[in-house]
Rosetta silent file (secondary structure, phi, psi, omega in degrees, C-alpha in Angstrom):
SEQUENCE: XXXXXXXXXXXXXXXXXXXXXXXXXXXXXXXXXXXXXXXXXXXXXXXXXXXXXXXXXXXXXXXXXXXXXXXXXXXXXXXXXXXXXXXXXXXXXXXXXXXXXXXXXXXXXXXXXXXXXXXXXXXXXXXXXXXXXXXXXXXXXXXXXXXXXXXXXXXXXXXXXXXXXXXXXXXXXXXXXXXXXXXXXXXXXXXXXXXXXXXXXXXXXXXXXXXXXXXXXXXXXXXXXXXXXXXXXXXXXXXXXXXXXXXXXXXXXXXXXXXXXXXXXXXXXXXXXXXXXXXXXXXXXXX
SCORE:     score description
SCORE:     0.000 S_00000001
   1 L     0.000  128.094 -177.320   -5.244  -19.052  -29.044 S_00000001
   2 L   -75.677  164.066 -179.956   -2.259  -18.215  -26.818 S_00000001
   3 H   -63.652  -36.880  179.003   -1.280  -20.185  -23.737 S_00000001
   4 H   -62.890  -39.537  178.815   -2.236  -17.243  -21.514 S_00000001
   5 H   -64.836  -43.304  179.253   -5.736  -17.172  -23.057 S_00000001
   6 H   -60.493  -44.016  179.787   -6.162  -20.920  -22.542 S_00000001
   7 H   -61.825  -44.564 -178.345   -5.128  -20.652  -18.889 S_00000001
   8 H   -65.582  -39.653  178.488   -7.475  -17.746  -18.249 S_00000001
   9 H   -62.538  -39.372  177.582  -10.408  -19.528  -19.960 S_00000001
  10 H   -63.717  -40.794  179.911   -9.838  -22.573  -17.727 S_00000001
  11 H   -65.231  -46.258  179.017   -9.821  -20.386  -14.612 S_00000001
  12 H   -62.228  -42.051 -179.887  -13.010  -18.544  -15.634 S_00000001
  13 H   -61.101  -42.693  177.912  -14.682  -21.838  -16.535 S_00000001
  14 H   -63.825  -37.614  179.765  -13.869  -23.306  -13.152 S_00000001
  15 H   -64.920  -42.962 -177.806  -15.163  -20.194  -11.418 S_00000001
  16 H   -70.166  -41.373  179.745  -18.488  -20.284  -13.303 S_00000001
  17 H   -63.041  -33.400 -179.904  -19.031  -24.036  -12.819 S_00000001
  18 H   -68.274  -17.693 -177.783  -18.427  -23.609   -9.110 S_00000001
  19 L  -100.324   -2.157 -176.990  -21.295  -21.153   -8.904 S_00000001
  20 L   -91.534  149.527  176.940  -23.912  -23.266  -10.791 S_00000001
  21 L  -130.965  139.839  175.619  -26.510  -25.484   -9.118 S_00000001
  22 L   -96.815  125.875 -177.779  -28.666  -28.211  -10.686 S_00000001
  23 L  -128.459  146.034  176.877  -32.278  -28.068   -9.483 S_00000001
  24 L   -66.388  156.408 -179.771  -35.350  -30.182  -10.376 S_00000001
  25 L   -62.670  139.432  179.578  -38.009  -28.592  -12.547 S_00000001
  26 L  -131.533  155.121  175.132  -40.464  -26.499  -10.561 S_00000001
  27 L   -64.324  143.910 -179.615  -43.666  -24.725  -11.366 S_00000001
  28 L   -65.059  120.230 -178.324  -43.114  -21.133  -12.331 S_00000001
  29 L   -68.945  158.160  177.679  -43.733  -19.032   -9.222 S_00000001
  30 L   -67.083  156.113 -177.499  -46.108  -16.143   -9.277 S_00000001
  31 L   -59.310  138.180  179.593  -44.669  -12.741  -10.004 S_00000001
  32 L  -124.159  158.843  179.370  -42.980  -11.148   -7.030 S_00000001
  33 L   -59.034  145.086  179.618  -41.825   -7.622   -6.446 S_00000001
  34 L   -63.081  119.990 -178.710  -38.472   -6.804   -8.014 S_00000001
  35 L  -112.790   21.210 -179.771  -35.808   -7.432   -5.360 S_00000001
  36 L   -62.861  126.036 -178.066  -32.766   -6.624   -7.475 S_00000001
  37 L   -69.867  153.166  178.172  -30.246   -4.929   -5.186 S_00000001
  38 L   -63.407  161.024 -176.529  -29.002   -1.498   -6.122 S_00000001
  39 H   -58.303  -36.489 -178.458  -25.719   -1.228   -8.038 S_00000001
  40 H   -63.645  -40.609  179.631  -23.882    0.001   -4.952 S_00000001
  41 H   -66.436  -39.218  178.391  -24.869   -3.099   -2.980 S_00000001
  42 H   -61.184  -43.937 -179.907  -23.775   -5.359   -5.852 S_00000001
  43 H   -61.794  -39.225  179.952  -20.392   -3.639   -5.933 S_00000001
  44 H   -66.038  -39.191 -179.416  -19.985   -4.106   -2.200 S_00000001
  45 H   -65.232  -40.856 -176.232  -20.813   -7.822   -2.462 S_00000001
  46 H   -72.107  -22.910  179.474  -18.304   -8.421   -5.262 S_00000001
  47 H   -89.376   -8.390 -175.783  -15.497   -6.737   -3.361 S_00000001
  48 L   -61.374  -31.232 -178.182  -16.132   -8.705   -0.184 S_00000001
  49 L   -71.738  -24.177 -177.954  -13.860  -11.529   -1.366 S_00000001
  50 L   -97.421  -37.184 -176.641  -10.808   -9.278   -1.786 S_00000001
  51 L   -58.488  130.197  178.473  -11.217   -6.775    1.044 S_00000001
  52 L    83.425    9.620  179.985   -9.082   -7.625    4.054 S_00000001
  53 E  -107.214  154.252  178.427   -6.936  -10.213    2.235 S_00000001
  54 E  -131.081  142.419 -173.883   -3.156  -10.334    1.748 S_00000001
  55 E  -138.351  155.634  173.660   -1.240  -12.221   -0.933 S_00000001
  56 E  -128.096  148.151 -171.013    2.308  -12.994   -2.019 S_00000001
  57 E   -72.427  132.915  174.732    3.490  -13.583   -5.569 S_00000001
  58 E   -98.419  -49.087 -179.326    3.970  -17.142   -6.836 S_00000001
  59 E  -169.544  165.917  170.518    4.715  -16.473  -10.503 S_00000001
  60 E  -123.115  129.694  176.846    3.889  -14.481  -13.608 S_00000001
  61 E  -115.978  118.824  179.554    3.006  -16.282  -16.840 S_00000001
  62 E   -80.030  167.550  179.843    3.142  -14.261  -20.030 S_00000001
  63 L   -65.893  -18.291  178.445    1.028  -14.835  -23.108 S_00000001
  64 L   -87.891    4.155  178.683    4.118  -16.306  -24.778 S_00000001
  65 L    89.172   -5.436 -179.971    4.285  -19.071  -22.177 S_00000001
  66 L   -76.281  136.351 -178.152    7.307  -17.633  -20.392 S_00000001
  67 E  -114.555  134.439  177.597    7.090  -17.893  -16.608 S_00000001
  68 E  -117.790  131.999  179.952    8.798  -15.553  -14.137 S_00000001
  69 L  -123.966  142.981  179.762    9.144  -16.448  -10.452 S_00000001
  70 L   -74.170  151.203  176.806   10.342  -14.233   -7.577 S_00000001
  71 L   -71.167  -24.404  178.559   13.525  -15.104   -5.695 S_00000001
  72 L  -148.666  113.347 -177.107   11.607  -14.574   -2.451 S_00000001
  73 H   -59.403  -33.711 -176.264    7.794  -14.606   -2.353 S_00000001
  74 H   -67.642  -13.980  179.744    7.744  -12.544    0.839 S_00000001
  75 H   -89.065   -3.270  179.853    9.322   -9.611   -1.057 S_00000001
  76 E  -131.328   94.205 -175.042    6.330   -9.346   -3.415 S_00000001
  77 E  -133.048  152.304  173.281    3.072   -8.879   -1.530 S_00000001
  78 E  -133.681  146.153 -179.774   -0.229   -7.065   -1.946 S_00000001
  79 E  -135.229  122.899 -179.929   -2.891   -6.340    0.680 S_00000001
  80 E   -93.618  118.297  176.168   -6.449   -5.244   -0.142 S_00000001
  81 L   -79.799  158.465  177.959   -8.002   -2.998    2.485 S_00000001
  82 L   -77.708   -7.194 -179.500  -11.722   -3.006    3.182 S_00000001
  83 L  -101.236   11.461  179.317  -11.795    0.750    2.518 S_00000001
  84 L    88.473    0.399  175.981  -10.691    0.526   -1.109 S_00000001
  85 E   -99.968  159.449  177.696   -7.031    1.215   -0.362 S_00000001
  86 E  -146.788  151.121  177.188   -4.209   -1.273   -0.824 S_00000001
  87 E  -115.083  151.354  179.935   -0.570   -1.671    0.152 S_00000001
  88 E  -142.290  144.511  166.468    2.145   -3.400   -1.824 S_00000001
  89 E  -115.436  124.623 -178.561    5.703   -4.524   -1.363 S_00000001
  90 E  -124.225   90.886 -176.464    7.572   -4.872   -4.651 S_00000001
  91 L    58.554 -115.135 -175.484   11.020   -6.232   -3.896 S_00000001
  92 L   -89.914    6.577 -178.821   13.019   -3.422   -2.248 S_00000001
  93 E  -121.893  158.082  176.611   10.225   -0.856   -2.613 S_00000001
  94 E  -125.457  149.534 -177.198    6.849   -0.261   -0.994 S_00000001
  95 E  -147.455  167.405  175.465    3.772    1.356   -2.468 S_00000001
  96 E  -131.984  153.798  179.832    0.149    2.311   -1.943 S_00000001
  97 E  -158.974 -169.937  175.101   -2.784    2.392   -4.331 S_00000001
  98 E  -128.540  163.386  178.904   -6.563    2.016   -4.525 S_00000001
  99 E  -147.215  147.327  176.137   -8.793   -0.745   -5.880 S_00000001
 100 E  -140.413  151.751  176.668  -12.403   -1.163   -7.048 S_00000001
 101 L  -140.164  100.957 -174.333  -14.443   -4.111   -8.286 S_00000001
 102 L   -80.298  -17.195 -178.541  -17.703   -3.119   -9.963 S_00000001
 103 L  -157.325  163.209  179.850  -18.749   -6.682  -10.860 S_00000001
 104 L   -52.643  132.810  179.043  -17.649  -10.296  -10.267 S_00000001
 105 L    74.185   -8.543  179.100  -14.092  -10.918  -11.550 S_00000001
 106 E   -85.599  142.267 -179.840  -13.609   -7.263  -12.523 S_00000001
 107 L  -148.926  130.217  177.755  -10.736   -5.353  -10.911 S_00000001
 108 E  -127.447  124.067  178.487   -9.424   -1.833  -11.429 S_00000001
 109 E  -102.712  139.204  178.281   -6.295   -0.587   -9.658 S_00000001
 110 L   -78.914 -176.625  179.421   -5.578    3.102   -9.135 S_00000001
 111 L   -62.053  146.740 -175.604   -2.270    4.851   -9.693 S_00000001
 112 L  -101.650  117.560  172.795    0.631    3.358   -7.737 S_00000001
 113 E   -94.571  116.195 -170.028    2.607    5.602   -5.393 S_00000001
 114 E  -140.063  147.575  174.044    5.853    3.733   -4.822 S_00000001
 115 L   -69.801  165.416 -172.915    9.343    4.316   -3.512 S_00000001
 116 L  -130.200   46.236  175.087   12.148    4.176   -6.055 S_00000001
 117 L   -70.764  153.258  179.555   15.066    2.398   -4.464 S_00000001
 118 L   -83.341  108.413 -178.563   17.448    0.554   -6.812 S_00000001
 119 L   -82.175  158.653 -177.718   16.625   -3.148   -6.455 S_00000001
 120 L   -67.119  162.767  178.268   19.216   -5.869   -7.219 S_00000001
 121 L   -55.938  145.770 -178.906   19.548   -7.486  -10.681 S_00000001
 122 L    87.424    0.403 -179.462   16.805   -9.969  -11.523 S_00000001
 123 L   -68.256  147.454  175.058   14.152   -7.994   -9.647 S_00000001
 124 L   -92.723    8.734 -177.653   10.546   -8.096  -10.886 S_00000001
 125 H   -55.137  -52.760 -176.877   10.023   -4.517   -9.713 S_00000001
 126 H   -60.814  -40.309 -179.382   10.091   -2.957  -13.186 S_00000001
 127 H   -64.024  -47.151 -176.215    7.757   -5.546  -14.659 S_00000001
 128 H   -67.191  -43.710  179.032    5.133   -5.239  -11.921 S_00000001
 129 H   -61.031  -39.548  178.836    5.137   -1.432  -11.886 S_00000001
 130 H   -65.454  -39.102 -176.029    4.716   -1.434  -15.671 S_00000001
 131 H   -83.569  -13.190 -170.243    1.819   -3.935  -15.546 S_00000001
 132 H   -50.374  -51.965 -175.398    0.034   -2.388  -12.551 S_00000001
 133 H   -74.102   -9.558 -177.708   -2.437   -0.216  -14.481 S_00000001
 134 H   -93.382   -3.905  178.294   -3.169   -3.022  -16.982 S_00000001
 135 E   -70.377  128.090 -174.629   -4.742   -5.410  -14.447 S_00000001
 136 E  -128.119  -17.149 -177.230   -8.421   -5.768  -15.314 S_00000001
 137 E  -153.573  164.118 -179.685   -9.842   -8.971  -13.788 S_00000001
 138 E  -146.156  156.803  174.003   -9.318  -11.574  -11.102 S_00000001
 139 E  -143.828  137.874  171.767  -10.315  -15.120  -10.181 S_00000001
 140 E  -103.802  123.397 -177.816   -9.866  -17.011   -6.919 S_00000001
 141 E  -148.605  130.971  178.881   -9.311  -20.717   -7.507 S_00000001
 142 L    61.974   28.579 -179.193   -7.786  -23.402   -5.334 S_00000001
 143 L    79.787    1.364  179.071   -7.018  -20.852   -2.634 S_00000001
 144 E  -109.384  156.374  178.349   -4.909  -18.790   -5.045 S_00000001
 145 E  -108.869  129.541  178.810   -5.581  -15.377   -6.572 S_00000001
 146 E  -116.796  122.181  178.095   -5.071  -14.855  -10.317 S_00000001
 147 E  -108.450  124.638 -175.677   -4.819  -11.329  -11.715 S_00000001
 148 E  -105.520  137.800  176.759   -5.173  -10.999  -15.483 S_00000001
 149 E   -85.800  154.801  177.058   -3.769   -8.202  -17.629 S_00000001
 150 H   -66.903  158.510  177.109   -5.746   -6.577  -20.403 S_00000001
 151 H    57.037   35.316  177.364   -5.196   -7.648  -24.042 S_00000001
 152 H    54.420   42.064 -176.764   -4.066  -11.118  -22.961 S_00000001
 153 L   -79.115  -12.610 -179.559   -0.899   -9.630  -21.506 S_00000001
 154 E   136.658  177.060 -175.565   -0.373  -12.367  -18.945 S_00000001
 155 E  -136.165  131.674  172.752   -1.470  -13.605  -15.518 S_00000001
 156 E   -97.235  130.164  178.278   -0.063  -13.022  -12.032 S_00000001
 157 E  -110.432  129.867 -179.999   -0.611  -15.865   -9.580 S_00000001
 158 E  -123.520  153.324  171.541   -0.619  -15.188   -5.823 S_00000001
 159 E  -118.781  158.787 -179.849   -0.989  -17.359   -2.754 S_00000001
 160 E   -56.851  135.239  176.277   -2.252  -16.233    0.674 S_00000001
 161 L   -73.077  146.096  178.285    0.409  -14.380    2.608 S_00000001
 162 L   -66.347  124.659 -178.662    1.369  -15.921    5.894 S_00000001
 163 L   -88.476  129.446  177.086   -0.536  -14.101    8.584 S_00000001
 164 L  -120.674  154.130  178.319    1.394  -13.157   11.681 S_00000001
 165 L   -72.542   92.839 -179.009    0.195  -11.509   14.833 S_00000001
 166 L  -125.921  148.902 -178.445    1.248   -7.960   14.013 S_00000001
 167 L   -65.355  153.707  177.382   -0.254   -4.687   15.185 S_00000001
 168 L   -65.248  152.861  179.018   -2.647   -2.812   12.938 S_00000001
 169 L   -55.284  136.074  177.838   -1.125    0.015   10.883 S_00000001
 170 L   -73.172  143.693  178.125   -0.669    3.152   12.941 S_00000001
 171 L   -72.080  149.740  179.111   -2.669    6.175   11.760 S_00000001
 172 L   -62.497  -46.750 -176.461   -0.742    9.028   10.192 S_00000001
 173 L   -89.939  152.880  177.922   -2.373   11.625   12.403 S_00000001
 174 L    63.688   24.268  175.726   -2.326   11.692   16.221 S_00000001
 175 L  -117.601  139.685  175.285    0.654    9.318   16.352 S_00000001
 176 L   -82.716  107.507 -177.399    4.035   10.089   17.909 S_00000001
 177 E   -98.208  113.729  179.907    6.435    9.318   15.050 S_00000001
 178 E   -87.216  126.881 -179.307   10.018    8.756   16.190 S_00000001
 179 E   -70.923  125.189 -179.344   12.641    9.603   13.558 S_00000001
 180 E  -118.268  -22.950 -178.410   14.806    6.551   12.784 S_00000001
 181 E  -149.384  139.009 -177.691   16.372    7.346    9.401 S_00000001
 182 E  -137.629  121.920 -179.880   17.121   10.567    7.540 S_00000001
 183 L    52.071   40.623  176.019   18.302   10.817    3.926 S_00000001
 184 L    83.474    1.087 -179.051   19.263    7.143    3.978 S_00000001
 185 E  -116.893  137.933  179.139   21.261    7.315    7.220 S_00000001
 186 E   -65.761  144.287  176.872   20.150    5.935   10.602 S_00000001
 187 L   -93.776  112.946 -175.526   19.435    8.499   13.305 S_00000001
 188 L   -93.563  151.279  178.229   21.487    7.526   16.338 S_00000001
 189 L   -62.454  146.558  176.488   20.752    8.526   19.948 S_00000001
 190 L  -126.986  164.137  175.818   22.648   11.547   21.263 S_00000001
 191 L   -71.925  124.752 -177.590   23.277   12.944   24.711 S_00000001
 192 L  -130.291  151.601  173.217   20.371   15.217   25.566 S_00000001
 193 L   -73.148  158.202 -177.289   19.350   17.317   28.500 S_00000001
 194 L   -55.546  -32.021 -177.492   16.202   16.169   30.369 S_00000001
 195 L   -81.631   -5.671 -178.504   14.115   18.916   28.743 S_00000001
 196 L   -94.211  139.963 -179.809   15.144   17.853   25.242 S_00000001
 197 L  -103.462  157.587  175.600   13.102   15.324   23.278 S_00000001
 198 L   -69.878  157.092  179.636   14.282   12.831   20.690 S_00000001
 199 L   -58.820  126.296 -179.213   13.642   13.782   17.038 S_00000001
 200 E  -158.973  172.461 -179.425    9.994   13.147   16.271 S_00000001
 201 E  -142.937  137.358  175.777    6.906   14.406   14.461 S_00000001
 202 E  -131.971  129.471  177.066    3.230   14.581   15.471 S_00000001
 203 E  -109.571  115.238 -178.254    0.396   15.583   13.135 S_00000001
 204 E  -100.393  117.628 -177.639   -2.703   16.790   14.962 S_00000001
 205 L   -63.460  -20.659  177.515   -5.867   16.769   12.784 S_00000001
 206 H   -73.325  106.955 -178.909   -7.322   19.576   14.907 S_00000001
 207 H    76.985    7.237 -177.732   -6.312   22.627   12.938 S_00000001
 208 H    49.186   55.050 -176.033   -3.858   20.527   10.897 S_00000001
 209 E   -99.288  124.499  177.708   -1.173   21.386   13.431 S_00000001
 210 E  -103.396  138.945  178.625    2.293   19.812   13.071 S_00000001
 211 E  -150.472  166.421  178.952    4.714   19.696   15.990 S_00000001
 212 E   164.937 -159.113  179.776    7.759   17.831   17.152 S_00000001
 213 E  -142.407  144.405  174.355   11.420   18.090   17.969 S_00000001
 214 L   -89.922    0.918 -176.820   14.593   18.072   15.957 S_00000001
 215 L   110.032  -21.900  176.721   16.469   16.619   18.918 S_00000001
 216 L  -126.044  -55.914 -178.015   17.426   19.987   20.350 S_00000001
 217 L  -105.596  146.375  173.929   14.718   22.492   19.510 S_00000001
 218 E   -86.839  149.017 -179.070   10.987   22.041   19.431 S_00000001
 219 E  -135.969  162.450  177.365    9.112   23.120   16.312 S_00000001
 220 E  -155.442  156.942  179.469    5.534   23.689   15.201 S_00000001
 221 E  -178.378 -154.316 -179.350    3.650   24.627   12.067 S_00000001
 222 E  -126.649  166.468  177.195    0.826   23.488    9.813 S_00000001
 223 E  -145.820  160.928  175.809    0.325   20.787    7.211 S_00000001
 224 E  -123.607  136.064 -175.269   -2.034   19.911    4.351 S_00000001
 225 E  -133.186  129.321  175.585   -3.232   16.358    3.736 S_00000001
 226 E  -148.257  103.847 -176.598   -5.150   14.906    0.783 S_00000001
 227 L    64.759 -126.574  177.639   -5.028   11.152    0.274 S_00000001
 228 L   -92.926    9.629  178.044   -1.380   10.126    0.112 S_00000001
 229 E   -92.855  133.689 -178.242   -0.336   13.721   -0.553 S_00000001
 230 E  -143.751  131.273  174.643    1.232   15.614    2.337 S_00000001
 231 E  -135.660  139.004  179.803    2.875   19.008    2.524 S_00000001
 232 E  -113.929  134.063  178.111    4.218   20.766    5.588 S_00000001
 233 L   -74.948  179.820  178.638    4.499   24.518    5.867 S_00000001
 234 L   -63.630  141.997 -176.117    7.504   26.333    7.277 S_00000001
 235 L  -101.532  136.800  172.509    8.179   25.390   10.885 S_00000001
 236 E   -92.405  128.924 -175.474    8.767   27.793   13.755 S_00000001
 237 E  -128.028  154.289  173.200   11.446   26.469   16.106 S_00000001
 238 L   -68.975  170.285 -171.438   13.016   27.470   19.376 S_00000001
 239 L  -119.213   40.271  177.353   16.583   28.798   19.235 S_00000001
 240 L   -77.075  152.888  173.598   18.551   26.619   21.640 S_00000001
 241 L  -113.858  124.702 -176.206   22.120   25.569   20.837 S_00000001
 242 L  -116.607  150.263 -178.351   23.017   21.987   21.729 S_00000001
 243 L   -69.087  -23.675 -179.280   26.419   20.274   21.794 S_00000001
 244 L  -136.442  153.301  171.728   25.192   17.340   19.678 S_00000001
 245 L    87.440    0.057 -176.714   22.567   16.670   17.037 S_00000001
 246 H   -67.702  -36.594  179.251   22.360   20.115   15.438 S_00000001
 247 H   -63.973  -42.952  177.703   23.370   18.835   11.991 S_00000001
 248 H   -64.066  -41.023 -179.723   20.657   16.180   12.116 S_00000001
 249 H   -62.083  -45.106  179.639   18.114   18.732   13.285 S_00000001
 250 H   -62.222  -42.879  179.392   18.852   21.128   10.418 S_00000001
 251 H   -65.723  -36.716  179.185   18.609   18.304    7.876 S_00000001
 252 H   -63.445  -49.737 -178.821   15.357   17.101    9.465 S_00000001
 253 H   -65.359  -38.923  177.138   13.689   20.522    9.295 S_00000001
 254 H   -65.693  -38.764  179.853   14.881   21.094    5.746 S_00000001
 255 H   -65.294  -36.382  179.232   13.613   17.664    4.735 S_00000001
 256 H   -60.156  -31.820  179.460   10.133   18.333    6.109 S_00000001
 257 L   -71.985  -14.006 -179.645    9.838   21.221    3.671 S_00000001
 258 L  -102.471    1.378 -177.013   10.369   18.841    0.727 S_00000001
 259 L   -67.144  134.268  178.506    7.768   16.257    1.742 S_00000001
 260 L  -124.603  -30.413 -177.774    5.204   15.487   -0.968 S_00000001
 261 E  -139.936  164.821  176.004    3.837   12.038   -0.086 S_00000001
 262 E  -136.225  157.937 -179.108    3.561    9.644    2.830 S_00000001
 263 E  -152.807  134.082 -179.446    3.376    5.882    3.178 S_00000001
 264 E  -122.174  133.747  172.008    2.699    3.616    6.179 S_00000001
 265 E  -130.764  107.276 -177.593    3.497   -0.076    6.559 S_00000001
 266 L    66.165 -117.670 -178.955    2.540   -1.428    9.972 S_00000001
 267 L  -104.572   18.244 -177.796    4.156    0.820   12.575 S_00000001
 268 E  -117.305  137.638 -179.955    6.564    2.499   10.139 S_00000001
 269 E  -117.542  137.202  173.339    6.089    5.786    8.307 S_00000001
 270 E  -121.582  133.154  174.012    7.981    6.991    5.254 S_00000001
 271 E  -107.466  128.834 -173.221    7.941   10.589    4.017 S_00000001
 272 E  -120.074  155.506  175.361    8.814   10.975    0.334 S_00000001
 273 L   -88.740 -176.103 -175.415    9.657   13.856   -1.988 S_00000001
 274 L   -64.771  -24.281 -179.943    7.929   14.590   -5.302 S_00000001
 275 L   -87.982   -0.583  179.757   10.229   12.166   -7.141 S_00000001
 276 L    88.875    7.531  178.371    9.335    9.285   -4.794 S_00000001
 277 L   -82.603  137.065 -179.561   12.645    9.327   -2.911 S_00000001
 278 E   -73.047  123.683  176.489   12.434    8.569    0.809 S_00000001
 279 E   -88.120  -48.066 -175.793   13.396   11.611    2.890 S_00000001
 280 E  -148.034  150.136  175.511   12.806   10.203    6.356 S_00000001
 281 E  -121.454  144.912 -177.008   11.614    7.052    8.081 S_00000001
 282 E  -134.334  162.653  170.181    9.835    6.888   11.442 S_00000001
 283 E  -125.476  140.397  177.338    8.486    4.341   13.885 S_00000001
 284 E   -65.790  134.247 -176.324    5.300    4.751   15.907 S_00000001
 285 L  -123.902  124.289  178.420    6.200    5.359   19.535 S_00000001
 286 L   -83.447  106.339 -178.224    3.785    4.784   22.400 S_00000001
 287 L   -80.975    0.000    0.000    4.318    7.696   24.756 S_00000001
């Protein structure tokens, strides 16, 4: 028996003992109507412990006994939403996925949509992305979360992430998204006439109408949205000529045509191409 198996058996044993109760012998009650809850209700109950929680990585222990620890716990976090979606930070990259738990201790993670920045040497990014689809079960013990890989592949240990008073994630649609970075370069303020708006994007769910400004000209068009998939059609723009910002505007409009996915973390939006490369970054702006 490997060290990983022994550790997992101890965790499961502790979980089961914690749920047992010793009761004195009682007379067998008379038959009562079957009150077994439907499968859907059972699934909802078993996911209640994970939904709405956030965790940061403590260590990974492989079946060979080797332990890997992150250089900074805050750079490796996962957050389980109550709607079956989840967000992750994996070193220098961020990702989104889905999660389901059909029974106690069971856990299934969906495909991981993640950015693909080059993280520094020693990063656990490659390991975690590789193991993501192999996670099959979980146990909460001592305030920590343990995620086990299939085939005794190892165990990830997490601790609760420090909760800070931060605003809820902004919705993709009906939010004024201010452009802050384009193709890896910050978007700096330029001199604009009063009638000109800063570069931004707004997605209106009514009619799937996209609109915004490149910094000089206003544009509008349509978009299609399905899960984390997003595509924007060709944009119609006004034809003003401005002394500054035209290069950024052209790159912005061209970049919108290459968008394939989207990702939100807090008040920040990232638009990615089909290869997972970040095209543009935005911040939610309260108009």
